[in-house]
C-alpha positions as CSV (number, residue, x, y, z in Angstrom):
1,X,0.0,0.0,0.0
2,X,1.2,3.5,-0.8
3,X,2.2,5.8,2.0
4,X,0.8,8.8,0.2
5,X,-2.2,8.4,-2.0
6,X,-2.5,10.0,-5.4
7,X,-5.1,12.5,-4.3
8,X,-2.9,13.7,-1.4
9,X,0.2,13.9,-3.6
10,X,-1.7,15.9,-6.3
11,X,-3.0,18.2,-3.5
12,X,0.5,18.6,-2.1
13,X,2.0,19.7,-5.4
14,X,-0.9,21.9,-6.4
15,X,-0.6,23.5,-3.0
16,X,3.2,24.0,-3.4
17,X,2.6,25.6,-6.8
18,X,0.0,28.0,-5.5
19,X,2.0,29.0,-2.4
20,X,5.1,29.6,-4.5
21,X,3.0,31.6,-7.0
22,X,1.7,33.7,-4.2
23,X,5.2,34.3,-2.9
24,X,6.3,35.2,-6.4
25,X,3.6,37.8,-6.9
26,X,4.5,39.4,-3.5
27,X,8.2,39.3,-4.4
28,X,7.5,41.1,-7.7
29,X,5.2,43.6,-6.0
30,X,7.9,44.5,-3.5
31,X,10.8,44.6,-6.0
32,X,10.6,44.8,-9.8
33,X,6.9,45.9,-9.9
34,X,7.0,48.3,-7.0
35,X,4.8,51.3,-7.8
36,X,7.1,53.6,-6.0
37,X,10.2,52.7,-8.0
38,X,8.4,52.4,-11.3
39,X,6.5,55.6,-10.9
40,X,9.9,57.4,-10.6
41,X,11.2,55.6,-13.6
42,X,8.1,56.4,-15.6
43,X,8.2,60.1,-14.6
44,X,11.9,60.5,-15.6
45,X,11.4,58.7,-18.9
46,X,8.3,60.7,-19.8
47,X,10.1,64.0,-18.8
48,X,12.9,62.9,-21.1
49,X,10.3,62.7,-23.9
50,X,8.9,66.2,-23.0
51,X,5.8,64.7,-21.4
52,X,5.0,66.1,-18.0
53,X,3.1,63.9,-15.5
54,X,2.2,64.5,-11.9
55,X,3.5,62.1,-9.3
56,X,-0.1,60.9,-8.9
57,X,-0.4,60.2,-12.6
58,X,2.9,58.3,-12.6
59,X,1.7,56.3,-9.6
60,X,-1.5,55.3,-11.5
61,X,0.6,54.3,-14.5
62,X,2.9,52.2,-12.4
63,X,0.0,50.5,-10.6
64,X,-1.6,49.8,-14.0
65,X,1.6,48.0,-15.2
66,X,1.5,45.6,-12.2
67,X,-2.3,45.1,-12.2
68,X,-2.3,41.9,-14.3
69,X,0.3,40.4,-11.9
70,X,-1.9,41.3,-8.9
71,X,-4.9,39.7,-10.6
72,X,-2.8,36.5,-10.6
73,X,-2.3,37.0,-6.8
74,X,-6.0,37.1,-6.3
75,X,-6.7,34.1,-8.5
76,X,-4.0,32.1,-6.6
77,X,-5.6,33.3,-3.4
78,X,-8.9,31.7,-4.5
79,X,-7.0,28.5,-5.3
80,X,-5.4,28.5,-1.9
81,X,-8.7,28.8,-0.2
82,X,-10.1,25.9,-2.2
83,X,-7.0,23.8,-1.6
84,X,-7.3,24.4,2.2
85,X,-10.9,23.1,2.1
86,X,-9.8,20.1,0.1
87,X,-7.0,19.5,2.7
88,X,-9.6,19.4,5.5
89,X,-11.6,16.8,3.5
90,X,-8.4,14.8,3.0
91,X,-8.0,14.5,6.7
92,X,-10.8,11.9,6.5
93,X,-8.7,9.7,4.2
94,X,-6.1,7.2,5.3
95,X,-3.3,9.1,3.5
96,X,-4.5,12.5,4.9
97,X,-4.5,11.2,8.5
98,X,-1.0,9.8,8.0
99,X,0.7,13.0,9.2
100,X,-1.1,13.0,12.5
101,X,-1.3,9.4,13.6
102,X,0.6,8.4,16.8
103,X,2.0,11.9,17.4
104,X,2.5,11.0,21.1
105,X,5.0,8.3,20.2
106,X,7.2,10.5,18.1
107,X,10.4,12.2,19.2
108,X,10.4,15.9,20.1
109,X,11.8,16.9,16.6
110,X,9.0,15.0,14.8
111,X,6.4,16.4,17.1
112,X,7.6,19.9,16.4
113,X,7.4,19.2,12.6
114,X,3.8,18.0,13.0
115,X,2.9,21.1,15.1
116,X,4.6,23.3,12.4
117,X,2.2,21.9,9.8
118,X,-0.8,22.6,12.0
119,X,0.6,26.1,12.5
120,X,1.1,26.8,8.8
121,X,-2.3,25.5,7.9
122,X,-3.7,27.9,10.5
123,X,-1.7,30.8,9.1
124,X,-2.7,29.9,5.5
125,X,-6.4,29.8,6.6
126,X,-6.0,33.2,8.1
127,X,-4.3,34.4,4.9
128,X,-7.1,33.0,2.8
129,X,-9.9,34.5,4.9
130,X,-8.2,37.9,5.2
131,X,-7.4,37.9,1.5
132,X,-11.0,37.2,0.6
133,X,-12.1,40.0,3.0
134,X,-9.7,42.4,1.2
135,X,-11.2,41.4,-2.2
136,X,-14.8,41.7,-1.1
137,X,-14.5,44.4,1.7
138,X,-17.0,46.7,-0.1
139,X,-19.5,43.9,-0.6
140,X,-19.1,43.1,3.1
141,X,-19.9,46.7,4.0
142,X,-16.4,47.3,5.5
143,X,-14.8,50.8,5.6
144,X,-11.7,51.4,3.5
145,X,-9.8,52.1,6.8
146,X,-10.8,48.7,8.2
147,X,-9.7,47.0,4.9
148,X,-6.4,48.8,5.2
149,X,-5.9,47.6,8.8
150,X,-6.7,44.0,7.6
151,X,-4.2,44.4,4.8
152,X,-1.5,45.5,7.2
153,X,-2.0,42.3,9.3
154,X,-2.3,40.2,6.1
155,X,1.1,41.5,4.8
156,X,2.7,41.0,8.2
157,X,1.5,37.4,8.7
158,X,2.7,36.6,5.1
159,X,6.3,36.8,6.5
160,X,5.5,33.6,8.4
161,X,4.7,31.9,5.1
162,X,8.1,33.0,3.7
163,X,9.7,31.6,6.8
164,X,7.8,28.3,6.6
165,X,8.7,27.7,3.0
166,X,12.4,28.3,3.7
167,X,12.3,26.1,6.7
168,X,10.4,23.4,4.8
169,X,12.9,23.3,2.0
170,X,15.9,23.3,4.4
171,X,14.2,20.6,6.4
172,X,13.7,18.5,3.3
173,X,17.3,18.8,2.4
174,X,18.5,17.9,5.9
175,X,16.0,15.0,6.1
176,X,17.2,13.6,2.8
177,X,20.7,13.5,4.2
178,X,19.7,11.9,7.5
179,X,16.9,9.6,8.6
180,X,14.3,10.3,5.9
181,X,16.2,9.5,2.7
182,X,13.8,9.5,-0.2
183,X,11.2,11.7,1.5
184,X,10.9,13.9,-1.6
185,X,10.5,10.9,-4.0
186,X,7.9,9.5,-1.7
187,X,5.8,12.6,-2.3
188,X,6.2,12.0,-6.0
189,X,5.7,8.2,-6.3
190,X,3.7,7.6,-3.1
191,X,6.3,5.6,-1.2
192,X,5.3,2.5,0.8
193,X,3.8,2.2,4.2
194,X,6.1,0.6,6.7
195,X,4.6,-2.6,8.0
């Protein structure tokens, strides 16, 4: 019998793709597609072509340039919310329960890893809910100031997602070198349950 069923493995890799996509859009927003930097570039280039724009107009242009990328962030956010619901449903499958069986019998390190997963699912649930609130704040009757406060917390909590991804990758590299050799390939081919 496979350690990880096909449905769980598909979920895992879709989830990884979505989270990395969300990280990528945030990275682009904070670096290459920053409206602050790009509005200055647009202003200077337009002035060089004898076209004067106000700083507000340059800001609008810079935000328009990154708008398609931000639409991807929202779409990936919807996908994340759906995948988290699917993960809850997978808890009722044998493979989905695998991560949380016999936690009491594990060593401290393995217990911390399991708690880390529960923590990241909680953080991702918060990110999904707060992201949906930000998209639909007007429909929910929230004030713009309230949405801005939620956005501030949403952006702060996102730092924990960055940290988890880095720790997850580092942990996989270390685990492959130590007691869990083949852990990555098991998530691809399903592995075998120890009997």
